[in-house]
PDB file of N, CA, C and O in Angstrom, chain B, residues numbered from 101:
ATOM      1  N   MET B 101      16.491 -32.600 -24.800  1.00  0.00           N
ATOM      2  CA  MET B 101      15.209 -32.672 -25.480  1.00  0.00           C
ATOM      3  C   MET B 101      14.427 -31.393 -25.194  1.00  0.00           C
ATOM      4  O   MET B 101      14.462 -30.869 -24.081  1.00  0.00           O
ATOM      5  N   LYS B 102      13.727 -30.901 -26.202  1.00  0.00           N
ATOM      6  CA  LYS B 102      12.899 -29.711 -26.048  1.00  0.00           C
ATOM      7  C   LYS B 102      11.472 -30.129 -25.724  1.00  0.00           C
ATOM      8  O   LYS B 102      11.002 -31.191 -26.131  1.00  0.00           O
ATOM      9  N   PHE B 103      10.801 -29.259 -24.978  1.00  0.00           N
ATOM     10  CA  PHE B 103       9.412 -29.491 -24.609  1.00  0.00           C
ATOM     11  C   PHE B 103       8.592 -28.237 -24.864  1.00  0.00           C
ATOM     12  O   PHE B 103       9.100 -27.117 -24.816  1.00  0.00           O
ATOM     13  N   GLU B 104       7.321 -28.453 -25.134  1.00  0.00           N
ATOM     14  CA  GLU B 104       6.337 -27.382 -25.149  1.00  0.00           C
ATOM     15  C   GLU B 104       5.421 -27.603 -23.960  1.00  0.00           C
ATOM     16  O   GLU B 104       5.222 -28.733 -23.516  1.00  0.00           O
ATOM     17  N   LEU B 105       4.866 -26.515 -23.451  1.00  0.00           N
ATOM     18  CA  LEU B 105       3.929 -26.651 -22.348  1.00  0.00           C
ATOM     19  C   LEU B 105       2.551 -26.987 -22.877  1.00  0.00           C
ATOM     20  O   LEU B 105       2.050 -26.351 -23.804  1.00  0.00           O
ATOM     21  N   GLY B 106       1.953 -27.989 -22.278  1.00  0.00           N
ATOM     22  CA  GLY B 106       0.573 -28.343 -22.574  1.00  0.00           C
ATOM     23  C   GLY B 106      -0.328 -27.657 -21.561  1.00  0.00           C
ATOM     24  O   GLY B 106      -0.076 -26.523 -21.153  1.00  0.00           O
ATOM     25  N   ARG B 107      -1.370 -28.350 -21.167  1.00  0.00           N
ATOM     26  CA  ARG B 107      -2.328 -27.738 -20.243  1.00  0.00           C
ATOM     27  C   ARG B 107      -1.781 -27.705 -18.825  1.00  0.00           C
ATOM     28  O   ARG B 107      -0.926 -28.508 -18.450  1.00  0.00           O
ATOM     29  N   CYS B 108      -2.285 -26.776 -18.058  1.00  0.00           N
ATOM     30  CA  CYS B 108      -1.893 -26.604 -16.662  1.00  0.00           C
ATOM     31  C   CYS B 108      -2.491 -27.744 -15.833  1.00  0.00           C
ATOM     32  O   CYS B 108      -3.659 -28.093 -15.999  1.00  0.00           O
ATOM     33  N   LEU B 109      -1.688 -28.316 -14.950  1.00  0.00           N
ATOM     34  CA  LEU B 109      -2.112 -29.427 -14.105  1.00  0.00           C
ATOM     35  C   LEU B 109      -2.286 -29.013 -12.645  1.00  0.00           C
ATOM     36  O   LEU B 109      -2.345 -29.868 -11.762  1.00  0.00           O
ATOM     37  N   LEU B 110      -2.367 -27.718 -12.388  1.00  0.00           N
ATOM     38  CA  LEU B 110      -2.470 -27.247 -11.014  1.00  0.00           C
ATOM     39  C   LEU B 110      -3.715 -27.791 -10.322  1.00  0.00           C
ATOM     40  O   LEU B 110      -3.643 -28.190  -9.160  1.00  0.00           O
ATOM     41  N   GLN B 111      -4.838 -27.816 -11.003  1.00  0.00           N
ATOM     42  CA  GLN B 111      -6.068 -28.333 -10.381  1.00  0.00           C
ATOM     43  C   GLN B 111      -5.873 -29.777  -9.916  1.00  0.00           C
ATOM     44  O   GLN B 111      -6.314 -30.139  -8.826  1.00  0.00           O
ATOM     45  N   GLU B 112      -5.219 -30.596 -10.729  1.00  0.00           N
ATOM     46  CA  GLU B 112      -4.964 -31.981 -10.360  1.00  0.00           C
ATOM     47  C   GLU B 112      -4.055 -32.078  -9.141  1.00  0.00           C
ATOM     48  O   GLU B 112      -4.290 -32.886  -8.243  1.00  0.00           O
ATOM     49  N   ARG B 113      -3.001 -31.237  -9.117  1.00  0.00           N
ATOM     50  CA  ARG B 113      -2.084 -31.257  -7.962  1.00  0.00           C
ATOM     51  C   ARG B 113      -2.817 -30.852  -6.685  1.00  0.00           C
ATOM     52  O   ARG B 113      -2.583 -31.434  -5.626  1.00  0.00           O
ATOM     53  N   LEU B 114      -3.706 -29.853  -6.777  1.00  0.00           N
ATOM     54  CA  LEU B 114      -4.467 -29.435  -5.605  1.00  0.00           C
ATOM     55  C   LEU B 114      -5.402 -30.541  -5.134  1.00  0.00           C
ATOM     56  O   LEU B 114      -5.520 -30.787  -3.934  1.00  0.00           O
ATOM     57  N   MET B 115      -6.062 -31.203  -6.071  1.00  0.00           N
ATOM     58  CA  MET B 115      -6.977 -32.289  -5.706  1.00  0.00           C
ATOM     59  C   MET B 115      -6.225 -33.424  -5.016  1.00  0.00           C
ATOM     60  O   MET B 115      -6.714 -33.981  -4.034  1.00  0.00           O
ATOM     61  N   GLU B 116      -5.048 -33.770  -5.517  1.00  0.00           N
ATOM     62  CA  GLU B 116      -4.242 -34.834  -4.918  1.00  0.00           C
ATOM     63  C   GLU B 116      -3.886 -34.526  -3.467  1.00  0.00           C
ATOM     64  O   GLU B 116      -3.737 -35.435  -2.649  1.00  0.00           O
ATOM     65  N   ARG B 117      -3.752 -33.252  -3.157  1.00  0.00           N
ATOM     66  CA  ARG B 117      -3.337 -32.852  -1.809  1.00  0.00           C
ATOM     67  C   ARG B 117      -4.501 -32.367  -0.945  1.00  0.00           C
ATOM     68  O   ARG B 117      -4.309 -31.964   0.202  1.00  0.00           O
ATOM     69  N   GLY B 118      -5.698 -32.411  -1.503  1.00  0.00           N
ATOM     70  CA  GLY B 118      -6.873 -31.974  -0.753  1.00  0.00           C
ATOM     71  C   GLY B 118      -6.836 -30.488  -0.408  1.00  0.00           C
ATOM     72  O   GLY B 118      -7.287 -30.067   0.657  1.00  0.00           O
ATOM     73  N   MET B 119      -6.294 -29.717  -1.323  1.00  0.00           N
ATOM     74  CA  MET B 119      -6.142 -28.273  -1.104  1.00  0.00           C
ATOM     75  C   MET B 119      -7.036 -27.526  -2.078  1.00  0.00           C
ATOM     76  O   MET B 119      -7.177 -27.934  -3.231  1.00  0.00           O
ATOM     77  N   SER B 120      -7.635 -26.451  -1.631  1.00  0.00           N
ATOM     78  CA  SER B 120      -8.488 -25.651  -2.516  1.00  0.00           C
ATOM     79  C   SER B 120      -7.669 -24.534  -3.164  1.00  0.00           C
ATOM     80  O   SER B 120      -6.590 -24.163  -2.701  1.00  0.00           O
ATOM     81  N   ARG B 121      -8.226 -24.022  -4.244  1.00  0.00           N
ATOM     82  CA  ARG B 121      -7.598 -22.881  -4.919  1.00  0.00           C
ATOM     83  C   ARG B 121      -7.534 -21.688  -3.969  1.00  0.00           C
ATOM     84  O   ARG B 121      -6.549 -20.949  -3.953  1.00  0.00           O
ATOM     85  N   GLU B 122      -8.595 -21.505  -3.176  1.00  0.00           N
ATOM     86  CA  GLU B 122      -8.646 -20.383  -2.244  1.00  0.00           C
ATOM     87  C   GLU B 122      -7.575 -20.513  -1.158  1.00  0.00           C
ATOM     88  O   GLU B 122      -6.964 -19.521  -0.759  1.00  0.00           O
ATOM     89  N   ALA B 123      -7.351 -21.746  -0.682  1.00  0.00           N
ATOM     90  CA  ALA B 123      -6.320 -21.964   0.342  1.00  0.00           C
ATOM     91  C   ALA B 123      -4.931 -21.658  -0.219  1.00  0.00           C
ATOM     92  O   ALA B 123      -4.107 -21.036   0.450  1.00  0.00           O
ATOM     93  N   LEU B 124      -4.681 -22.099  -1.449  1.00  0.00           N
ATOM     94  CA  LEU B 124      -3.399 -21.818  -2.085  1.00  0.00           C
ATOM     95  C   LEU B 124      -3.226 -20.317  -2.291  1.00  0.00           C
ATOM     96  O   LEU B 124      -2.159 -19.764  -2.024  1.00  0.00           O
ATOM     97  N   ALA B 125      -4.277 -19.666  -2.765  1.00  0.00           N
ATOM     98  CA  ALA B 125      -4.215 -18.217  -2.983  1.00  0.00           C
ATOM     99  C   ALA B 125      -3.921 -17.497  -1.671  1.00  0.00           C
ATOM    100  O   ALA B 125      -3.115 -16.567  -1.642  1.00  0.00           O
ATOM    101  N   GLY B 126      -4.560 -17.915  -0.597  1.00  0.00           N
ATOM    102  CA  GLY B 126      -4.328 -17.297   0.706  1.00  0.00           C
ATOM    103  C   GLY B 126      -2.902 -17.500   1.192  1.00  0.00           C
ATOM    104  O   GLY B 126      -2.289 -16.583   1.737  1.00  0.00           O
ATOM    105  N   ALA B 127      -2.374 -18.708   0.995  1.00  0.00           N
ATOM    106  CA  ALA B 127      -1.015 -19.011   1.436  1.00  0.00           C
ATOM    107  C   ALA B 127       0.022 -18.174   0.691  1.00  0.00           C
ATOM    108  O   ALA B 127       1.056 -17.810   1.251  1.00  0.00           O
ATOM    109  N   LEU B 128      -0.263 -17.871  -0.577  1.00  0.00           N
ATOM    110  CA  LEU B 128       0.694 -17.139  -1.403  1.00  0.00           C
ATOM    111  C   LEU B 128       0.365 -15.649  -1.540  1.00  0.00           C
ATOM    112  O   LEU B 128       1.102 -14.894  -2.174  1.00  0.00           O
ATOM    113  N   LEU B 129      -0.747 -15.245  -0.939  1.00  0.00           N
ATOM    114  CA  LEU B 129      -1.227 -13.866  -1.049  1.00  0.00           C
ATOM    115  C   LEU B 129      -1.503 -13.481  -2.505  1.00  0.00           C
ATOM    116  O   LEU B 129      -1.196 -12.370  -2.936  1.00  0.00           O
ATOM    117  N   TYR B 130      -2.090 -14.424  -3.253  1.00  0.00           N
ATOM    118  CA  TYR B 130      -2.521 -14.185  -4.633  1.00  0.00           C
ATOM    119  C   TYR B 130      -4.040 -14.119  -4.648  1.00  0.00           C
ATOM    120  O   TYR B 130      -4.697 -14.641  -3.747  1.00  0.00           O
ATOM    121  N   LYS B 131      -4.592 -13.489  -5.656  1.00  0.00           N
ATOM    122  CA  LYS B 131      -6.035 -13.519  -5.850  1.00  0.00           C
ATOM    123  C   LYS B 131      -6.411 -14.877  -6.449  1.00  0.00           C
ATOM    124  O   LYS B 131      -5.716 -15.368  -7.338  1.00  0.00           O
ATOM    125  N   PRO B 132      -7.501 -15.491  -5.975  1.00  0.00           N
ATOM    126  CA  PRO B 132      -7.927 -16.776  -6.544  1.00  0.00           C
ATOM    127  C   PRO B 132      -8.148 -16.700  -8.052  1.00  0.00           C
ATOM    128  O   PRO B 132      -7.947 -17.687  -8.759  1.00  0.00           O
ATOM    129  N   GLU B 133      -8.561 -15.534  -8.546  1.00  0.00           N
ATOM    130  CA  GLU B 133      -8.803 -15.367  -9.976  1.00  0.00           C
ATOM    131  C   GLU B 133      -7.517 -15.552 -10.779  1.00  0.00           C
ATOM    132  O   GLU B 133      -7.539 -16.069 -11.896  1.00  0.00           O
ATOM    133  N   ARG B 134      -6.405 -15.127 -10.198  1.00  0.00           N
ATOM    134  CA  ARG B 134      -5.108 -15.285 -10.865  1.00  0.00           C
ATOM    135  C   ARG B 134      -4.795 -16.773 -11.039  1.00  0.00           C
ATOM    136  O   ARG B 134      -4.356 -17.200 -12.107  1.00  0.00           O
ATOM    137  N   LEU B 135      -5.023 -17.552  -9.988  1.00  0.00           N
ATOM    138  CA  LEU B 135      -4.794 -18.993 -10.080  1.00  0.00           C
ATOM    139  C   LEU B 135      -5.771 -19.636 -11.063  1.00  0.00           C
ATOM    140  O   LEU B 135      -5.407 -20.562 -11.788  1.00  0.00           O
ATOM    141  N   ALA B 136      -6.996 -19.149 -11.084  1.00  0.00           N
ATOM    142  CA  ALA B 136      -7.991 -19.670 -12.031  1.00  0.00           C
ATOM    143  C   ALA B 136      -7.529 -19.446 -13.463  1.00  0.00           C
ATOM    144  O   ALA B 136      -7.723 -20.309 -14.320  1.00  0.00           O
ATOM    145  N   ASP B 137      -6.922 -18.297 -13.730  1.00  0.00           N
ATOM    146  CA  ASP B 137      -6.410 -18.019 -15.075  1.00  0.00           C
ATOM    147  C   ASP B 137      -5.353 -19.048 -15.484  1.00  0.00           C
ATOM    148  O   ASP B 137      -5.324 -19.485 -16.634  1.00  0.00           O
ATOM    149  N   TYR B 138      -4.490 -19.433 -14.545  1.00  0.00           N
ATOM    150  CA  TYR B 138      -3.491 -20.458 -14.846  1.00  0.00           C
ATOM    151  C   TYR B 138      -4.175 -21.805 -15.102  1.00  0.00           C
ATOM    152  O   TYR B 138      -3.859 -22.495 -16.072  1.00  0.00           O
ATOM    153  N   MET B 139      -5.103 -22.168 -14.232  1.00  0.00           N
ATOM    154  CA  MET B 139      -5.780 -23.462 -14.342  1.00  0.00           C
ATOM    155  C   MET B 139      -6.588 -23.585 -15.626  1.00  0.00           C
ATOM    156  O   MET B 139      -6.718 -24.675 -16.183  1.00  0.00           O
ATOM    157  N   GLU B 140      -7.124 -22.480 -16.088  1.00  0.00           N
ATOM    158  CA  GLU B 140      -7.943 -22.478 -17.301  1.00  0.00           C
ATOM    159  C   GLU B 140      -7.108 -22.183 -18.546  1.00  0.00           C
ATOM    160  O   GLU B 140      -7.656 -21.974 -19.628  1.00  0.00           O
ATOM    161  N   ASN B 141      -5.786 -22.167 -18.393  1.00  0.00           N
ATOM    162  CA  ASN B 141      -4.854 -21.936 -19.499  1.00  0.00           C
ATOM    163  C   ASN B 141      -5.056 -20.595 -20.187  1.00  0.00           C
ATOM    164  O   ASN B 141      -4.820 -20.460 -21.388  1.00  0.00           O
ATOM    165  N   LYS B 142      -5.494 -19.607 -19.422  1.00  0.00           N
ATOM    166  CA  LYS B 142      -5.628 -18.256 -19.959  1.00  0.00           C
ATOM    167  C   LYS B 142      -4.313 -17.492 -19.847  1.00  0.00           C
ATOM    168  O   LYS B 142      -4.053 -16.560 -20.608  1.00  0.00           O
ATOM    169  N   ARG B 143      -3.483 -17.906 -18.881  1.00  0.00           N
ATOM    170  CA  ARG B 143      -2.172 -17.287 -18.660  1.00  0.00           C
ATOM    171  C   ARG B 143      -1.181 -18.385 -18.308  1.00  0.00           C
ATOM    172  O   ARG B 143      -1.551 -19.404 -17.724  1.00  0.00           O
ATOM    173  N   LEU B 144       0.085 -18.171 -18.667  1.00  0.00           N
ATOM    174  CA  LEU B 144       1.156 -19.065 -18.242  1.00  0.00           C
ATOM    175  C   LEU B 144       1.758 -18.519 -16.951  1.00  0.00           C
ATOM    176  O   LEU B 144       1.895 -17.308 -16.779  1.00  0.00           O
ATOM    177  N   MET B 145       2.110 -19.420 -16.059  1.00  0.00           N
ATOM    178  CA  MET B 145       2.759 -19.002 -14.817  1.00  0.00           C
ATOM    179  C   MET B 145       4.175 -18.537 -15.110  1.00  0.00           C
ATOM    180  O   MET B 145       4.917 -19.229 -15.806  1.00  0.00           O
ATOM    181  N   PRO B 146       4.560 -17.386 -14.595  1.00  0.00           N
ATOM    182  CA  PRO B 146       5.983 -17.027 -14.649  1.00  0.00           C
ATOM    183  C   PRO B 146       6.763 -18.030 -13.794  1.00  0.00           C
ATOM    184  O   PRO B 146       6.205 -18.609 -12.862  1.00  0.00           O
ATOM    185  N   LEU B 147       8.022 -18.238 -14.095  1.00  0.00           N
ATOM    186  CA  LEU B 147       8.832 -19.221 -13.380  1.00  0.00           C
ATOM    187  C   LEU B 147       8.830 -18.970 -11.877  1.00  0.00           C
ATOM    188  O   LEU B 147       8.685 -19.910 -11.095  1.00  0.00           O
ATOM    189  N   LYS B 148       8.986 -17.730 -11.471  1.00  0.00           N
ATOM    190  CA  LYS B 148       9.001 -17.394 -10.048  1.00  0.00           C
ATOM    191  C   LYS B 148       7.699 -17.821  -9.369  1.00  0.00           C
ATOM    192  O   LYS B 148       7.721 -18.343  -8.254  1.00  0.00           O
ATOM    193  N   THR B 149       6.579 -17.601 -10.034  1.00  0.00           N
ATOM    194  CA  THR B 149       5.276 -18.005  -9.507  1.00  0.00           C
ATOM    195  C   THR B 149       5.171 -19.516  -9.452  1.00  0.00           C
ATOM    196  O   THR B 149       4.700 -20.067  -8.457  1.00  0.00           O
ATOM    197  N   ALA B 150       5.606 -20.196 -10.508  1.00  0.00           N
ATOM    198  CA  ALA B 150       5.545 -21.658 -10.549  1.00  0.00           C
ATOM    199  C   ALA B 150       6.369 -22.272  -9.423  1.00  0.00           C
ATOM    200  O   ALA B 150       5.955 -23.260  -8.817  1.00  0.00           O
ATOM    201  N   ILE B 151       7.532 -21.693  -9.141  1.00  0.00           N
ATOM    202  CA  ILE B 151       8.373 -22.198  -8.051  1.00  0.00           C
ATOM    203  C   ILE B 151       7.652 -22.038  -6.712  1.00  0.00           C
ATOM    204  O   ILE B 151       7.655 -22.959  -5.895  1.00  0.00           O
ATOM    205  N   SER B 152       7.041 -20.893  -6.485  1.00  0.00           N
ATOM    206  CA  SER B 152       6.312 -20.649  -5.235  1.00  0.00           C
ATOM    207  C   SER B 152       5.124 -21.588  -5.101  1.00  0.00           C
ATOM    208  O   SER B 152       4.881 -22.137  -4.026  1.00  0.00           O
ATOM    209  N   ILE B 153       4.386 -21.774  -6.187  1.00  0.00           N
ATOM    210  CA  ILE B 153       3.228 -22.665  -6.160  1.00  0.00           C
ATOM    211  C   ILE B 153       3.670 -24.101  -5.900  1.00  0.00           C
ATOM    212  O   ILE B 153       3.095 -24.784  -5.052  1.00  0.00           O
ATOM    213  N   ALA B 154       4.682 -24.560  -6.619  1.00  0.00           N
ATOM    214  CA  ALA B 154       5.162 -25.933  -6.449  1.00  0.00           C
ATOM    215  C   ALA B 154       5.633 -26.168  -5.017  1.00  0.00           C
ATOM    216  O   ALA B 154       5.336 -27.210  -4.434  1.00  0.00           O
ATOM    217  N   ASP B 155       6.353 -25.226  -4.453  1.00  0.00           N
ATOM    218  CA  ASP B 155       6.835 -25.363  -3.084  1.00  0.00           C
ATOM    219  C   ASP B 155       5.670 -25.443  -2.094  1.00  0.00           C
ATOM    220  O   ASP B 155       5.698 -26.252  -1.166  1.00  0.00           O
ATOM    221  N   THR B 156       4.663 -24.618  -2.289  1.00  0.00           N
ATOM    222  CA  THR B 156       3.516 -24.586  -1.381  1.00  0.00           C
ATOM    223  C   THR B 156       2.661 -25.841  -1.518  1.00  0.00           C
ATOM    224  O   THR B 156       2.181 -26.384  -0.523  1.00  0.00           O
ATOM    225  N   VAL B 157       2.474 -26.295  -2.745  1.00  0.00           N
ATOM    226  CA  VAL B 157       1.645 -27.473  -2.997  1.00  0.00           C
ATOM    227  C   VAL B 157       2.399 -28.763  -2.673  1.00  0.00           C
ATOM    228  O   VAL B 157       1.785 -29.781  -2.353  1.00  0.00           O
ATOM    229  N   GLY B 158       3.721 -28.720  -2.756  1.00  0.00           N
ATOM    230  CA  GLY B 158       4.516 -29.902  -2.464  1.00  0.00           C
ATOM    231  C   GLY B 158       4.730 -30.786  -3.676  1.00  0.00           C
ATOM    232  O   GLY B 158       4.634 -32.011  -3.593  1.00  0.00           O
ATOM    233  N   CYS B 159       5.021 -30.154  -4.803  1.00  0.00           N
ATOM    234  CA  CYS B 159       5.301 -30.912  -6.024  1.00  0.00           C
ATOM    235  C   CYS B 159       6.489 -30.274  -6.727  1.00  0.00           C
ATOM    236  O   CYS B 159       6.977 -29.223  -6.313  1.00  0.00           O
ATOM    237  N   ALA B 160       6.942 -30.909  -7.777  1.00  0.00           N
ATOM    238  CA  ALA B 160       8.019 -30.342  -8.591  1.00  0.00           C
ATOM    239  C   ALA B 160       7.422 -29.346  -9.583  1.00  0.00           C
ATOM    240  O   ALA B 160       6.268 -29.485  -9.988  1.00  0.00           O
ATOM    241  N   VAL B 161       8.197 -28.358  -9.966  1.00  0.00           N
ATOM    242  CA  VAL B 161       7.726 -27.352 -10.920  1.00  0.00           C
ATOM    243  C   VAL B 161       7.248 -28.011 -12.211  1.00  0.00           C
ATOM    244  O   VAL B 161       6.241 -27.592 -12.781  1.00  0.00           O
ATOM    245  N   ASN B 162       7.956 -29.032 -12.676  1.00  0.00           N
ATOM    246  CA  ASN B 162       7.561 -29.668 -13.943  1.00  0.00           C
ATOM    247  C   ASN B 162       6.293 -30.507 -13.822  1.00  0.00           C
ATOM    248  O   ASN B 162       5.834 -31.064 -14.818  1.00  0.00           O
ATOM    249  N   GLU B 163       5.721 -30.608 -12.633  1.00  0.00           N
ATOM    250  CA  GLU B 163       4.450 -31.298 -12.457  1.00  0.00           C
ATOM    251  C   GLU B 163       3.254 -30.355 -12.554  1.00  0.00           C
ATOM    252  O   GLU B 163       2.112 -30.779 -12.377  1.00  0.00           O
ATOM    253  N   LEU B 164       3.509 -29.091 -12.833  1.00  0.00           N
ATOM    254  CA  LEU B 164       2.431 -28.116 -12.920  1.00  0.00           C
ATOM    255  C   LEU B 164       1.852 -27.979 -14.326  1.00  0.00           C
ATOM    256  O   LEU B 164       0.777 -27.405 -14.499  1.00  0.00           O
ATOM    257  N   TYR B 165       2.551 -28.497 -15.323  1.00  0.00           N
ATOM    258  CA  TYR B 165       2.079 -28.450 -16.711  1.00  0.00           C
ATOM    259  C   TYR B 165       2.354 -29.778 -17.392  1.00  0.00           C
ATOM    260  O   TYR B 165       3.307 -30.479 -17.050  1.00  0.00           O
ATOM    261  N   GLU B 166       1.511 -30.117 -18.359  1.00  0.00           N
ATOM    262  CA  GLU B 166       1.853 -31.226 -19.244  1.00  0.00           C
ATOM    263  C   GLU B 166       3.078 -30.803 -20.038  1.00  0.00           C
ATOM    264  O   GLU B 166       3.172 -29.663 -20.493  1.00  0.00           O
ATOM    265  N   LEU B 167       3.998 -31.712 -20.197  1.00  0.00           N
ATOM    266  CA  LEU B 167       5.188 -31.425 -20.995  1.00  0.00           C
ATOM    267  C   LEU B 167       5.111 -32.260 -22.258  1.00  0.00           C
ATOM    268  O   LEU B 167       5.051 -33.488 -22.198  1.00  0.00           O
ATOM    269  N   ILE B 168       5.114 -31.591 -23.400  1.00  0.00           N
ATOM    270  CA  ILE B 168       4.971 -32.257 -24.691  1.00  0.00           C
ATOM    271  C   ILE B 168       6.320 -32.239 -25.394  1.00  0.00           C
ATOM    272  O   ILE B 168       6.823 -31.173 -25.751  1.00  0.00           O
ATOM    273  N   PRO B 169       6.914 -33.425 -25.596  1.00  0.00           N
ATOM    274  CA  PRO B 169       8.220 -33.459 -26.274  1.00  0.00           C
ATOM    275  C   PRO B 169       8.098 -32.936 -27.704  1.00  0.00           C
ATOM    276  O   PRO B 169       7.135 -33.228 -28.412  1.00  0.00           O
ATOM    277  N   VAL B 170       9.090 -32.163 -28.106  1.00  0.00           N
ATOM    278  CA  VAL B 170       9.174 -31.673 -29.471  1.00  0.00           C
ATOM    279  C   VAL B 170      10.182 -32.562 -30.180  1.00  0.00           C
ATOM    280  O   VAL B 170      11.358 -32.598 -29.820  1.00  0.00           O
ATOM    281  N   LEU B 171       9.710 -33.275 -31.184  1.00  0.00           N
ATOM    282  CA  LEU B 171      10.581 -34.181 -31.910  1.00  0.00           C
ATOM    283  C   LEU B 171      11.575 -33.403 -32.751  1.00  0.00           C
ATOM    284  O   LEU B 171      11.306 -32.286 -33.193  1.00  0.00           O
ATOM    285  N   LYS B 172      12.720 -34.013 -32.959  1.00  0.00           N
ATOM    286  CA  LYS B 172      13.769 -33.361 -33.739  1.00  0.00           C
ATOM    287  C   LYS B 172      13.220 -32.980 -35.112  1.00  0.00           C
ATOM    288  O   LYS B 172      12.577 -33.784 -35.786  1.00  0.00           O
ATOM    289  N   GLY B 173      13.480 -31.769 -35.498  1.00  0.00           N
ATOM    290  CA  GLY B 173      13.006 -31.291 -36.796  1.00  0.00           C
ATOM    291  C   GLY B 173      11.656 -30.616 -36.722  1.00  0.00           C
ATOM    292  O   GLY B 173      11.249 -29.939 -37.666  1.00  0.00           O
ATOM    293  N   GLU B 174      10.937 -30.794 -35.591  1.00  0.00           N
ATOM    294  CA  GLU B 174       9.644 -30.124 -35.410  1.00  0.00           C
ATOM    295  C   GLU B 174       9.853 -28.932 -34.503  1.00  0.00           C
ATOM    296  O   GLU B 174      10.540 -29.030 -33.487  1.00  0.00           O
ATOM    297  N   HIS B 175       9.271 -27.827 -34.862  1.00  0.00           N
ATOM    298  CA  HIS B 175       9.300 -26.673 -33.974  1.00  0.00           C
ATOM    299  C   HIS B 175       8.211 -25.714 -34.379  1.00  0.00           C
ATOM    300  O   HIS B 175       7.761 -25.701 -35.524  1.00  0.00           O
ATOM    301  N   LYS B 176       7.801 -24.921 -33.434  1.00  0.00           N
ATOM    302  CA  LYS B 176       6.820 -23.885 -33.700  1.00  0.00           C
ATOM    303  C   LYS B 176       7.511 -22.552 -33.574  1.00  0.00           C
ATOM    304  O   LYS B 176       8.256 -22.328 -32.620  1.00  0.00           O
ATOM    305  N   ASP B 177       7.283 -21.680 -34.500  1.00  0.00           N
ATOM    306  CA  ASP B 177       7.830 -20.338 -34.397  1.00  0.00           C
ATOM    307  C   ASP B 177       6.938 -19.531 -33.484  1.00  0.00           C
ATOM    308  O   ASP B 177       5.713 -19.572 -33.601  1.00  0.00           O
ATOM    309  N   VAL B 178       7.546 -18.805 -32.584  1.00  0.00           N
ATOM    310  CA  VAL B 178       6.768 -17.994 -31.629  1.00  0.00           C
ATOM    311  C   VAL B 178       6.862 -16.543 -32.007  1.00  0.00           C
ATOM    312  O   VAL B 178       6.280 -15.691 -31.335  1.00  0.00           O
TER     313      VAL B 178
END
């Protein structure tokens, strides 16, 4: 099955774990603004970044975004 990425769920994952954006940024040596861009859907996380974030937060990579199933015959040209 194919999926499209919906909105970023990083803020929800951080809230569930009682972790701040600043703490995550510090742990990964990222700027908090970079994480804010992901949370506000201004940028998509590269896979390498998503893996690092998921590992640090303690979730699966596929829990960082809403996954929207693409029904057979439906597709968006990119």
